[in-house]
All heavy atoms as an XYZ file, in Angstrom:
914
protein
N     116.565    110.982    117.875
C     116.308    110.638    116.517
C     117.611    110.858    115.724
O     118.239    111.894    115.843
C     115.179    111.459    115.919
C     114.973    111.241    114.414
S     113.748    112.364    113.667
C     112.427    111.200    113.466
N     117.967    109.907    114.881
C     119.116    110.057    114.007
C     118.611    110.740    112.715
O     118.122    110.119    111.832
C     119.710    108.661    113.653
C     120.903    108.712    112.820
O     121.223    109.825    112.251
O     121.583    107.674    112.658
N     118.816    112.090    112.679
C     118.284    112.869    111.580
C     118.950    112.562    110.246
O     118.313    112.648    109.222
C     118.375    114.405    111.932
C     117.336    114.788    112.968
C     117.746    115.075    114.235
C     115.987    114.894    112.633
C     116.808    115.423    115.242
C     115.051    115.252    113.603
C     115.466    115.504    114.886
O     114.535    115.855    115.826
N     120.211    112.259    110.297
C     120.876    111.947    109.026
C     120.329    110.686    108.435
O     120.031    110.607    107.231
C     122.413    111.785    109.260
C     123.084    113.100    109.614
C     124.562    112.942    109.839
O     125.148    111.931    109.425
O     125.132    113.873    110.429
N     120.098    109.639    109.249
C     119.491    108.376    108.792
C     118.062    108.661    108.327
O     117.670    108.145    107.276
C     119.527    107.339    109.884
C     118.883    105.998    109.481
C     119.714    105.293    108.425
O     120.928    105.460    108.294
N     119.051    104.458    107.643
N     117.324    109.429    109.089
C     115.953    109.747    108.676
C     115.949    110.466    107.354
O     115.101    110.131    106.501
C     115.299    110.659    109.770
C     113.879    111.022    109.424
C     112.818    110.178    109.743
C     113.598    112.206    108.712
C     111.520    110.509    109.387
C     112.313    112.516    108.377
C     111.274    111.688    108.697
O     109.977    112.003    108.358
N     116.815    111.421    107.137
C     116.888    112.154    105.868
C     117.170    111.186    104.738
O     116.478    111.245    103.712
C     118.001    113.205    105.965
C     118.165    114.036    104.703
C     117.714    115.479    105.006
C     119.608    114.036    104.273
N     118.125    110.293    104.886
C     118.424    109.293    103.849
C     117.226    108.426    103.535
O     116.879    108.225    102.346
C     119.643    108.429    104.217
C     120.944    109.179    104.331
C     122.122    108.264    104.497
N     122.135    107.524    105.737
C     122.698    107.905    106.881
N     123.302    109.112    106.927
N     122.647    107.149    107.962
N     116.570    107.925    104.554
C     115.429    107.047    104.356
C     114.259    107.776    103.771
O     113.548    107.240    102.912
C     115.065    106.384    105.694
C     116.103    105.346    106.170
C     115.810    104.815    107.543
O     114.807    105.195    108.164
O     116.643    104.031    108.008
N     114.049    109.008    104.192
C     112.931    109.795    103.665
C     113.129    110.111    102.190
O     112.165    110.004    101.403
C     112.774    111.110    104.494
C     111.571    111.931    104.130
C     110.294    111.299    104.587
C     109.127    112.267    104.452
N     107.977    111.902    105.238
N     114.299    110.478    101.805
C     114.570    110.771    100.375
C     114.307    109.472     99.562
O     113.658    109.545     98.502
C     116.004    111.279    100.176
C     116.125    112.688    100.741
C     116.400    111.289     98.669
C     117.542    113.237    100.773
N     114.797    108.359    100.054
C     114.578    107.095     99.361
C     113.117    106.788     99.245
O     112.613    106.427     98.185
C     115.373    105.964    100.052
O     116.742    106.264    100.044
C     115.081    104.611     99.364
N     112.404    106.942    100.370
C     110.942    106.635    100.355
C     110.202    107.555     99.364
O     109.356    107.062     98.599
C     110.395    106.842    101.782
O     109.012    106.789    101.804
N     110.473    108.827     99.415
C     109.786    109.747     98.515
C     110.154    109.472     97.065
O     109.295    109.556     96.173
C     110.183    111.218     98.836
C     109.628    111.734    100.161
C     110.342    113.036    100.536
C     108.142    111.932    100.096
N     111.396    109.120     96.825
C     111.855    108.829     95.473
C     111.139    107.556     94.935
O     110.658    107.557     93.807
C     113.367    108.605     95.461
C     113.987    108.317     94.139
C     115.477    108.090     94.263
N     115.833    106.974     95.104
C     115.726    105.706     94.740
N     115.247    105.361     93.578
N     116.110    104.753     95.569
N     111.063    106.542     95.793
C     110.355    105.295     95.385
C     108.848    105.527     95.186
O     108.281    104.928     94.303
C     110.628    104.208     96.395
C     112.060    103.734     96.494
C     112.225    102.704     97.652
C     112.544    103.128     95.171
N     108.299    106.409     95.988
C     106.899    106.718     95.839
C     106.598    107.387     94.479
O     105.583    107.130     93.856
C     106.473    107.697     96.961
C     105.018    107.953     97.094
C     104.716    108.817     98.304
O     105.098    108.505     99.418
O     104.077    109.891     98.061
N     107.571    108.138     94.000
C     107.430    108.771     92.663
C     107.960    107.853     91.578
O     107.871    108.183     90.381
C     108.176    110.056     92.608
C     107.406    111.254     93.212
C     108.089    112.535     92.801
C     107.290    113.740     93.202
N     106.192    114.035     92.292
N     108.538    106.714     91.963
C     109.051    105.742     91.025
C     110.147    106.337     90.143
O     110.095    106.229     88.890
C     107.921    105.117     90.212
C     108.371    103.845     89.526
O     109.232    103.114     89.989
N     107.749    103.536     88.382
N     111.105    107.020     90.736
C     112.203    107.609     89.964
C     113.503    107.109     90.548
O     113.634    106.765     91.747
C     112.170    109.154     89.984
C     112.224    109.704     91.377
C     110.988    109.675     89.200
C     112.389    111.217     91.404
N     114.528    107.036     89.747
C     115.838    106.586     90.137
C     116.629    107.698     90.845
O     116.279    108.861     90.743
C     116.653    106.109     88.929
O     116.939    107.210     88.086
N     117.669    107.304     91.565
C     118.549    108.284     92.191
C     119.170    109.166     91.125
O     119.279    110.386     91.279
C     119.624    107.558     92.989
C     119.107    106.923     94.237
C     120.212    106.179     95.037
O     121.197    105.753     94.436
O     119.985    105.985     96.250
N     119.553    108.553     89.995
C     120.134    109.289     88.901
C     119.176    110.371     88.379
O     119.515    111.502     88.189
C     120.527    108.290     87.777
C     120.932    108.980     86.505
C     122.254    109.358     86.305
C     120.006    109.181     85.501
C     122.663    109.962     85.115
C     120.417    109.818     84.289
C     121.704    110.195     84.112
O     122.087    110.799     82.962
N     117.928    109.935     88.135
C     116.899    110.840     87.599
C     116.636    112.011     88.569
O     116.570    113.164     88.158
C     115.615    110.097     87.313
C     114.508    110.937     86.717
N     114.542    111.347     85.410
C     113.404    111.493     87.298
C     113.460    112.134     85.173
N     112.784    112.203     86.335
N     116.539    111.698     89.850
C     116.271    112.726     90.862
C     117.462    113.711     90.883
O     117.274    114.934     90.912
C     116.036    112.141     92.224
C     115.802    113.135     93.385
C     114.655    114.091     93.070
C     115.563    112.354     94.666
N     118.635    113.197     90.845
C     119.876    114.029     90.833
C     119.836    115.000     89.666
O     120.073    116.217     89.832
C     121.118    113.190     90.743
O     121.262    112.361     91.871
N     119.544    114.503     88.480
C     119.520    115.363     87.309
C     118.348    116.319     87.334
O     118.497    117.464     86.868
C     119.587    114.556     85.980
O     118.444    113.677     85.942
C     120.838    113.753     85.884
N     117.207    115.891     87.849
C     116.022    116.799     87.943
C     116.369    117.964     88.887
O     115.825    119.063     88.712
C     114.841    116.025     88.505
C     114.188    115.121     87.523
C     113.376    115.876     86.489
O     112.518    116.680     86.848
O     113.633    115.615     85.261
N     117.205    117.768     89.854
C     117.595    118.814     90.793
C     118.778    119.640     90.279
O     119.225    120.576     90.930
C     117.979    118.200     92.179
C     116.853    117.524     92.895
C     117.386    116.785     94.119
C     115.781    118.527     93.338
N     119.236    119.261     89.077
C     120.386    120.045     88.490
C     121.724    119.684     89.106
O     122.632    120.485     89.094
N     121.801    118.501     89.661
C     123.089    118.072     90.323
C     123.746    116.991     89.487
O     123.158    116.463     88.515
C     122.747    117.503     91.730
C     121.889    118.373     92.570
C     122.597    119.585     93.049
N     121.701    120.417     93.844
C     122.087    121.453     94.559
N     123.319    121.814     94.549
N     121.205    122.171     95.215
N     124.924    116.639     89.877
C     125.616    115.501     89.168
C     124.814    114.224     89.347
O     124.037    114.073     90.330
C     127.052    115.358     89.664
S     127.242    114.682     91.306
N     125.034    113.291     88.462
C     124.219    112.046     88.448
C     124.318    111.184     89.704
O     123.433    110.384     89.982
C     124.501    111.242     87.210
C     125.928    110.717     87.123
C     126.187    110.046     85.825
C     127.647    109.580     85.736
N     127.900    108.903     84.499
N     125.386    111.339     90.466
C     125.557    110.534     91.692
C     125.177    111.270     92.989
O     125.436    110.755     94.081
C     126.979    109.986     91.760
O     127.883    111.120     91.823
C     127.299    109.079     90.604
N     124.604    112.463     92.824
C     124.375    113.358     93.986
C     123.467    112.654     95.023
O     123.794    112.576     96.223
C     123.753    114.662     93.514
C     123.469    115.598     94.639
C     124.482    116.253     95.334
C     122.156    115.829     95.073
C     124.247    117.119     96.353
C     121.884    116.711     96.117
C     122.939    117.331     96.761
O     122.681    118.223     97.779
N     122.296    112.171     94.577
C     121.374    111.540     95.530
C     121.925    110.244     96.104
O     121.812    109.954     97.291
C     120.031    111.297     94.873
C     119.349    112.653     94.511
C     119.076    110.474     95.751
C     119.043    113.561     95.718
N     122.643    109.488     95.290
C     123.243    108.254     95.774
C     124.236    108.561     96.864
O     124.313    107.824     97.870
C     123.929    107.477     94.603
C     124.343    106.107     94.941
C     125.701    106.024     95.644
O     126.567    106.848     95.436
N     125.843    105.003     96.495
N     124.973    109.641     96.744
C     125.931    110.023     97.806
C     125.206    110.351     99.114
O     125.688    110.052    100.183
C     126.795    111.196     97.351
N     124.073    110.980     99.014
C     123.307    111.313    100.221
C     122.719    110.067    100.846
O     122.852    109.845    102.039
C     122.213    112.367     99.898
C     122.833    113.698     99.505
C     121.245    112.555    101.076
C     121.807    114.693     98.935
N     122.042    109.257    100.042
C     121.346    108.089    100.571
C     122.330    107.033    101.092
O     121.948    106.211    101.921
C     120.361    107.474     99.563
O     121.073    107.098     98.379
C     119.291    108.466     99.224
N     123.539    107.056    100.610
C     124.534    106.077    101.091
C     125.287    106.610    102.320
O     126.050    105.866    102.920
C     125.570    105.775     99.986
O     126.342    106.916     99.742
N     125.029    107.859    102.716
C     125.633    108.421    103.907
C     126.961    109.066    103.653
O     127.650    109.480    104.608
N     127.398    109.183    102.369
C     128.678    109.823    102.075
C     128.638    111.342    102.217
O     129.655    111.982    102.434
C     129.147    109.430    100.680
C     129.442    107.946    100.543
C     129.845    107.616     99.140
C     130.032    106.103     99.045
N     130.246    105.673     97.641
N     127.460    111.929    102.022
C     127.339    113.388    102.151
C     125.932    113.735    102.597
O     125.032    112.913    102.679
C     127.668    114.054    100.798
O     126.653    113.735     99.832
N     125.777    115.023    102.915
C     124.477    115.581    103.296
C     124.172    116.747    102.362
O     125.065    117.425    101.884
C     124.497    116.098    104.735
C     124.573    115.034    105.831
C     124.840    115.721    107.163
C     123.283    114.318    105.874
N     122.875    116.996    102.073
C     122.565    118.151    101.223
C     122.794    119.449    101.978
O     122.606    119.524    103.198
C     121.061    117.928    100.884
C     120.543    117.141    102.043
C     121.686    116.261    102.500
N     123.119    120.473    101.223
C     123.183    121.840    101.808
C     121.742    122.278    102.087
O     120.779    121.616    101.669
C     123.836    122.775    100.805
O     122.980    122.928     99.665
N     121.604    123.392    102.775
C     120.224    123.924    103.007
C     119.557    124.172    101.679
O     118.403    123.847    101.496
C     120.257    125.203    103.841
C     120.257    124.904    105.308
C     121.373    125.284    106.115
C     119.182    124.347    105.938
C     121.383    125.045    107.474
C     119.173    124.095    107.306
C     120.269    124.450    108.050
N     120.259    124.794    100.744
C     119.642    125.108     99.450
C     119.223    123.807     98.748
O     118.108    123.732     98.195
C     120.635    125.852     98.547
C     120.855    127.279     98.950
O     119.978    127.824     99.698
O     121.868    127.850     98.544
N     120.024    122.757     98.794
C     119.673    121.503     98.149
C     118.515    120.840     98.873
O     117.618    120.277     98.251
C     120.882    120.568     98.130
N     118.484    120.960    100.202
C     117.383    120.415    100.976
C     116.095    121.093    100.575
O     115.047    120.428    100.388
C     117.635    120.561    102.480
C     116.441    120.185    103.305
C     115.993    118.867    103.420
C     115.712    121.150    104.001
C     114.891    118.522    104.198
C     114.610    120.835    104.725
C     114.203    119.515    104.831
N     116.097    122.416    100.459
C     114.899    123.141    100.021
C     114.490    122.766     98.603
O     113.333    122.692     98.318
C     115.135    124.642    100.184
C     115.257    125.112    101.590
C     116.187    126.081    101.941
C     114.483    124.587    102.620
C     116.343    126.511    103.271
C     114.579    124.998    103.931
C     115.532    125.951    104.252
N     115.478    122.502     97.768
C     115.157    122.050     96.405
C     114.476    120.667     96.460
O     113.512    120.429     95.686
C     116.433    121.930     95.547
C     117.007    123.319     95.155
O     116.303    124.321     95.301
O     118.221    123.330     94.803
N     114.927    119.796     97.310
C     114.322    118.505     97.459
C     112.879    118.649     97.941
O     111.982    118.004     97.443
C     115.082    117.640     98.490
C     116.348    116.917     97.985
C     117.209    116.478     99.118
C     115.952    115.760     97.094
N     112.681    119.510     98.945
C     111.328    119.750     99.466
C     110.408    120.258     98.370
O     109.264    119.777     98.208
C     111.357    120.735    100.635
S     112.060    120.071    102.149
N     110.917    121.211     97.609
C     110.098    121.759     96.497
C     109.805    120.680     95.458
O     108.712    120.575     94.994
C     110.874    122.922     95.869
C     110.062    123.642     94.792
C     110.761    124.855     94.227
O     111.481    125.548     95.002
O     110.652    125.070     93.056
N     110.789    119.864     95.151
C     110.593    118.838     94.154
C     109.464    117.870     94.584
O     108.645    117.466     93.778
C     111.886    118.043     93.918
C     111.763    116.980     92.897
C     111.908    117.275     91.520
C     111.460    115.684     93.259
C     111.776    116.300     90.557
C     111.328    114.686     92.268
C     111.447    114.990     90.963
O     111.325    114.056     89.958
N     109.467    117.532     95.883
C     108.487    116.595     96.390
C     107.188    117.299     96.911
O     106.361    116.654     97.506
C     109.080    115.712     97.465
C     110.082    114.723     96.953
C     111.422    114.836     97.276
C     109.687    113.694     96.122
C     112.373    113.934     96.791
C     110.606    112.764     95.609
C     111.965    112.910     95.965
N     107.166    118.611     96.685
C     105.992    119.407     97.082
C     105.703    119.280     98.589
O     104.595    119.037     99.049
C     104.761    118.958     96.249
C     103.634    119.989     96.345
O     103.887    121.173     96.541
N     102.428    119.519     96.218
N     106.806    119.457     99.367
C     106.707    119.378    100.817
C     107.296    120.624    101.428
O     108.237    121.198    100.892
C     107.503    118.164    101.344
C     107.070    116.815    100.951
C     108.153    115.800    101.343
C     105.775    116.444    101.579
N     106.766    120.986    102.594
C     107.448    122.005    103.386
C     108.534    121.282    104.157
O     108.490    120.025    104.360
C     106.511    122.679    104.374
O     106.032    121.723    105.347
C     105.300    123.339    103.642
N     109.540    121.993    104.665
C     110.540    121.316    105.532
C     109.876    120.619    106.732
O     110.291    119.500    107.093
C     111.485    122.438    105.937
C     111.365    123.379    104.805
C     109.968    123.355    104.378
N     108.869    121.199    107.317
C     108.192    120.577    108.460
C     107.512    119.272    108.017
O     107.556    118.286    108.763
C     107.117    121.516    109.017
N     106.911    119.286    106.835
C     106.274    118.052    106.349
C     107.303    116.974    106.046
O     107.099    115.795    106.283
C     105.492    118.348    105.045
C     104.232    119.104    105.288
C     103.595    119.636    104.010
O     104.312    119.859    103.015
O     102.347    119.776    103.993
N     108.516    117.389    105.575
C     109.580    116.459    105.293
C     109.957    115.707    106.555
O     110.155    114.492    106.523
C     110.779    117.158    104.700
C     111.853    116.238    104.282
C     111.938    115.808    102.968
C     112.845    115.802    105.182
C     112.951    114.935    102.580
C     113.840    114.963    104.790
C     113.923    114.498    103.469
N     110.030    116.430    107.665
C     110.468    115.788    108.923
C     109.308    115.290    109.757
O     109.520    114.870    110.889
C     111.338    116.733    109.706
C     112.746    116.811    109.170
C     113.142    117.918    108.426
C     113.636    115.788    109.320
C     114.431    118.010    107.943
C     114.930    115.808    108.808
C     115.328    116.967    108.096
N     108.125    115.342    109.238
C     106.951    114.840    109.958
C     107.120    113.327    110.137
O     107.451    112.617    109.168
C     105.679    115.137    109.181
O     104.553    114.558    109.798
N     106.921    112.813    111.311
C     107.152    111.402    111.572
C     106.141    110.417    110.932
O     106.390    109.262    110.887
C     107.104    111.281    113.082
C     106.277    112.416    113.527
C     106.496    113.509    112.531
N     105.031    110.957    110.449
C     104.038    110.042    109.881
C     104.455    109.632    108.456
O     105.301    110.217    107.865
C     102.645    110.675    109.852
C     102.578    111.953    109.078
O     103.424    112.239    108.210
O     101.597    112.690    109.264
N     103.848    108.606    108.002
C     104.120    108.096    106.645
C     102.985    108.451    105.687
O     102.480    107.666    104.974
C     104.255    106.557    106.710
C     105.476    106.119    107.457
O     106.499    106.827    107.409
O     105.425    105.080    108.121
N     102.676    109.738    105.646
C     101.628    110.270    104.795
C     102.053    110.112    103.334
O     103.164    110.458    102.977
C     101.416    111.741    105.162
C     100.224    112.365    104.562
C     100.019    113.780    105.077
O     100.999    114.589    105.002
O      98.924    114.092    105.527
N     101.111    109.612    102.492
C     101.399    109.488    101.075
C     101.240    110.819    100.382
O     100.697    111.748    100.906
C     100.449    108.449    100.432
O      99.121    108.982    100.478
C     100.516    107.120    101.119
N     101.704    110.867     99.169
C     101.586    112.086     98.399
C     100.119    112.434     98.176
O      99.725    113.623     98.270
C     102.273    111.930     96.999
C     102.269    113.181     96.201
C     103.066    113.089     94.918
O     103.816    112.117     94.746
O     102.923    113.985     94.085
N      99.279    111.444     97.925
C      97.846    111.718     97.752
C      97.235    112.289     99.050
O      96.464    113.244     99.019
C      97.116    110.445     97.353
C      95.645    110.685     97.186
C      94.890    109.365     96.873
O      95.175    108.346     97.454
N      93.941    109.452     95.971
N      97.623    111.728    100.201
C      97.129    112.226    101.442
C      97.564    113.670    101.699
O      96.791    114.499    102.220
C      97.576    111.317    102.614
C      96.884    109.972    102.588
C      97.534    109.001    103.556
O      98.763    108.994    103.719
N      96.750    108.105    104.148
N      98.779    114.006    101.311
C      99.277    115.396    101.461
C      98.452    116.345    100.614
O      98.101    117.431    101.043
C     100.749    115.485    101.112
C     101.678    114.957    102.159
C     103.148    115.296    101.858
N     103.649    114.627    100.667
C     104.144    113.409    100.661
N     104.173    112.691    101.780
N     104.596    112.864     99.542
N      98.183    115.913     99.332
C      97.400    116.771     98.478
C      96.013    116.993     99.038
O      95.530    118.118     99.029
C      97.309    116.152     97.068
C      98.571    116.229     96.255
C      98.328    115.885     94.792
N      97.505    114.681     94.568
C      97.948    113.455     94.364
N      99.261    113.239     94.375
N      97.163    112.417     94.194
N      95.390    115.938     99.544
C      94.023    116.054    100.134
C      94.081    116.997    101.349
O      93.218    117.876    101.488
C      93.478    114.659    100.483
C      93.169    113.900     99.196
C      92.197    114.782    101.364
C      92.892    112.421     99.454
N      95.083    116.789    102.220
C      95.216    117.645    103.414
C      95.329    119.110    103.047
O      94.705    119.997    103.642
C      96.393    117.190    104.276
C      96.512    117.999    105.538
C      97.629    117.483    106.431
N      98.820    117.093    105.764
C      99.742    117.933    105.268
N      99.557    119.236    105.357
N     100.835    117.439    104.680
N      96.122    119.401    102.025
C      96.334    120.781    101.602
C      95.048    121.376    101.036
O      94.723    122.544    101.206
C      97.468    120.862    100.600
C      98.830    120.676    101.213
C      99.939    120.723    100.208
C     101.276    120.517    100.920
N     102.426    120.587    100.025
N      94.277    120.563    100.284
C      93.024    121.038     99.725
C      91.998    121.253    100.844
O      91.223    122.202    100.784
C      92.473    120.045     98.686
C      93.302    120.027     97.413
C      92.817    118.929     96.496
C      93.696    118.875     95.249
N      93.289    117.804     94.328
N      92.015    120.400    101.858
C      91.089    120.558    103.003
C      91.316    121.886    103.691
O      90.415    122.556    104.099
C      91.220    119.407    103.972
C      90.640    118.065    103.584
C      91.050    116.995    104.573
C      89.137    118.161    103.479
N      92.564    122.235    103.767
C      92.916    123.502    104.489
C      92.367    124.707    103.732
O      92.153    125.805    104.377
C      94.423    123.622    104.652
N      92.088    124.577    102.457
C      91.557    125.692    101.692
C      90.033    125.837    101.800
O      89.501    126.885    101.443
C      91.908    125.482    100.190
C      93.372    125.472     99.875
C      93.606    125.122     98.370
C      94.071    126.759    100.245
N      89.381    124.822    102.347
C      87.926    124.880    102.463
C      87.521    125.773    103.634
O      88.229    125.815    104.662
C      87.360    123.481    102.733
C      87.412    122.435    101.592
C      86.957    121.097    102.074
C      86.554    122.924    100.394
N      86.386    126.493    103.526
C      85.878    127.205    104.691
C      85.492    126.229    105.782
O      85.151    125.071    105.536
C      84.663    127.942    104.136
C      84.380    127.433    102.793
C      85.542    126.603    102.339
N      85.508    126.656    107.066
C      85.239    125.776    108.192
C      83.935    125.007    108.101
O      83.868    123.827    108.419
C      85.255    126.707    109.416
C      86.085    127.854    108.984
C      85.859    128.004    107.484
N      82.892    125.661    107.597
C      81.606    124.956    107.520
C      81.632    123.824    106.487
O      80.978    122.796    106.678
C      80.443    125.931    107.212
C      80.578    126.740    105.893
C      81.383    127.991    105.986
O      81.988    128.303    107.055
O      81.355    128.734    104.996
N      82.409    123.987    105.417
C      82.545    122.895    104.477
C      83.366    121.762    104.995
O      83.072    120.563    104.738
C      83.149    123.393    103.111
C      82.153    124.289    102.326
O      80.952    124.282    102.664
O      82.595    124.949    101.415
N      84.372    122.083    105.778
C      85.147    121.000    106.434
C      84.294    120.224    107.399
O      84.395    118.997    107.481
C      86.368    121.619    107.160
C      87.470    122.039    106.209
C      88.828    122.294    106.919
N      88.740    123.219    108.025
C      89.001    124.555    107.878
N      89.319    125.026    106.723
N      88.912    125.328    108.929
N      83.436    120.914    108.107
C      82.476    120.245    109.010
C      81.560    119.299    108.237
O      81.342    118.155    108.661
C      81.659    121.268    109.820
O      82.576    122.074    110.592
C      80.674    120.597    110.751
N      81.018    119.768    107.138
C      80.166    118.938    106.318
C      80.893    117.730    105.766
O      80.356    116.605    105.759
C      79.556    119.759    105.175
C      78.470    120.765    105.521
C      78.127    121.623    104.336
C      77.231    120.039    106.040
N      82.145    117.931    105.337
C      82.906    116.840    104.796
C      83.230    115.821    105.887
O      83.162    114.598    105.655
C      84.207    117.356    104.167
C      85.038    116.359    103.445
C      84.262    115.617    102.353
C      86.265    117.063    102.815
N      83.505    116.279    107.098
C      83.749    115.391    108.227
C      82.483    114.523    108.532
O      82.579    113.342    108.765
C      84.170    116.142    109.435
C      84.524    115.199    110.594
C      84.997    115.939    111.840
O      84.790    117.164    111.975
O      85.552    115.251    112.701
N      81.319    115.193    108.517
C      80.079    114.462    108.711
C      79.854    113.402    107.657
O      79.410    112.304    107.945
C      78.932    115.452    108.766
C      78.936    116.355    110.030
C      77.938    117.467    109.944
O      77.279    117.695    108.933
N      77.840    118.189    111.046
N      80.156    113.728    106.412
C      80.011    112.779    105.337
C      80.959    111.607    105.570
O      80.548    110.448    105.387
C      80.313    113.443    103.970
C      80.290    112.552    102.765
C      78.924    111.928    102.556
C      80.727    113.307    101.505
N      82.187    111.864    105.915
C      83.147    110.801    106.182
C      82.669    109.893    107.328
O      82.794    108.696    107.281
C      84.515    111.341    106.476
C      85.256    111.947    105.289
C      86.494    112.683    105.780
C      85.637    110.853    104.320
N      82.106    110.555    108.385
C      81.558    109.745    109.498
C      80.475    108.815    109.036
O      80.396    107.684    109.502
C      81.034    110.708    110.581
C      82.129    111.382    111.398
O      83.314    110.929    111.294
O      81.840    112.398    112.064
N      79.625    109.276    108.134
C      78.540    108.436    107.624
C      79.046    107.315    106.788
O      78.458    106.227    106.706
C      77.549    109.290    106.821
C      76.721    110.226    107.655
C      75.712    110.961    106.888
N      74.741    109.977    106.367
C      73.680    110.289    105.627
N      73.467    111.574    105.307
N      72.866    109.359    105.253
N      80.181    107.534    106.068
C      80.745    106.516    105.172
C      81.551    105.425    105.899
O      81.635    104.342    105.405
C      81.605    107.201    104.128
C      80.839    108.092    103.163
S      81.892    109.098    102.109
C      82.616    107.854    101.079
N      82.084    105.786    107.019
C      82.977    104.839    107.742
C      82.166    103.827    108.493
O      81.042    104.063    108.966
C      83.894    105.618    108.691
C      84.936    106.482    108.010
C      85.653    107.308    109.080
C      85.902    105.697    107.212
N      82.770    102.670    108.671
C      82.176    101.610    109.482
C      82.126    102.096    110.883
O      83.110    102.666    111.397
C      82.993    100.326    109.339
C      83.017     99.843    107.895
C      82.428     99.217    110.238
C      83.974     98.746    107.595
N      81.007    101.890    111.613
C      80.906    102.399    113.025
C      82.108    102.061    113.900
O      82.539    102.916    114.687
C      79.612    101.749    113.506
C      78.790    101.548    112.283
C      79.809    101.224    111.193
N      82.654    100.893    113.791
C      83.783    100.545    114.657
C      85.032    101.377    114.319
O      85.820    101.689    115.162
C      84.150     99.049    114.498
C      83.073     98.178    115.097
O      82.280     98.587    115.951
N      83.034     96.952    114.646
N      85.175    101.761    113.052
C      86.309    102.539    112.631
C      86.180    103.968    113.147
O      87.180    104.574    113.542
C      86.415    102.582    111.082
O      86.434    101.218    110.608
C      87.665    103.255    110.636
N      84.977    104.493    113.161
C      84.756    105.878    113.624
C      85.261    106.059    115.076
O      85.828    107.085    115.400
C      83.269    106.247    113.585
C      82.786    106.530    112.185
C      81.443    107.229    112.111
C      80.469    106.803    113.143
N      79.145    107.330    112.970
N      85.040    105.061    115.874
C      85.472    105.173    117.287
C      86.966    105.330    117.389
O      87.451    106.051    118.244
C      85.028    103.902    118.108
C      83.542    103.856    118.229
C      83.086    102.512    118.830
O      83.960    101.733    119.278
O      81.877    102.263    118.845
N      87.747    104.722    116.496
C      89.204    104.814    116.517
C      89.677    106.192    116.059
O      90.785    106.579    116.391
C      89.816    103.767    115.582
C      89.539    102.344    116.061
O      89.278    102.180    117.267
O      89.575    101.409    115.235
N      88.886    106.946    115.349
C      89.318    108.253    114.825
C      88.911    109.411    115.701
O      89.314    110.537    115.430
C      88.692    108.411    113.408
C      89.118    107.397    112.360
C      88.358    107.630    111.074
C      90.604    107.472    112.150
N      88.128    109.195    116.714
C      87.650    110.283    117.554
C      88.737    110.896    118.402
O      89.715    110.328    118.689
C      86.540    109.843    118.473
O      85.461    109.378    117.664
């Protein structure tokens, strides 16, 4: 995996998901106005501190940032809330989802 390319694309994807410009993201992080553009164009890489700031800004852990799936922000919020539920409530919620899904779809999720 080309981690530098992945990092550039992930920052762009997250930024577009929030509908903010590179300039706005740069200033929100307390950096110069061209900071994010330099990263996404491949001219530079963020330091560890800057990477952690990016993760915090997008409400992600570093592991979530590098997760290969294309989980949306809403899906991340739901997943985090699910983790807070007691096991019996997660079981009930799963049963409810099973009842709501089309039978053919349920087979794909097992």
